Residue, then its C-alpha position, 0 to 999 in steps of 0.5 A: m842018771a835017772k831014778i823012777d819010783d812007781n806007785c808013790q803016794m802023792y796027795f793033791n785031793d785026788e788019785a790022778p797021775s802026778c809026777f815030782l822031779e828033782i833035777k840037780s846039775i853042776g852048773s849050766i842049769n836054767p829052770s825057766e828054759m828047762a821047765k816047759p820041755i821037761s814037762d812036755f816030755v813027761n806029759e807025752k811019755m808018761a801021760v801025766p797032765i802038765d798041771r800035775i808035774y812038779i819040778s825042783f831044780e838045784d844047781v850043785p857046786a862041783s865041790l859037793w859032788a864026787w865020783n871015782g873017789r874025788t869031787f868034780s871041782 
């Protein structure tokens, strides 16, 4: 699932393209292995420089996410 908001105001001393990603997963998240390929993908597809890509990773307990009327735990 993805949500993309365009033309968001992000201030880092200029108006160059930038990207902030929030990645949430139920288990099996490995930020140190995922950061580079995700950054490379965003750089290639959206022309955002690697040094302007920020990623927040969160490993969410299955008991805190629900779908179809029940949690994933």
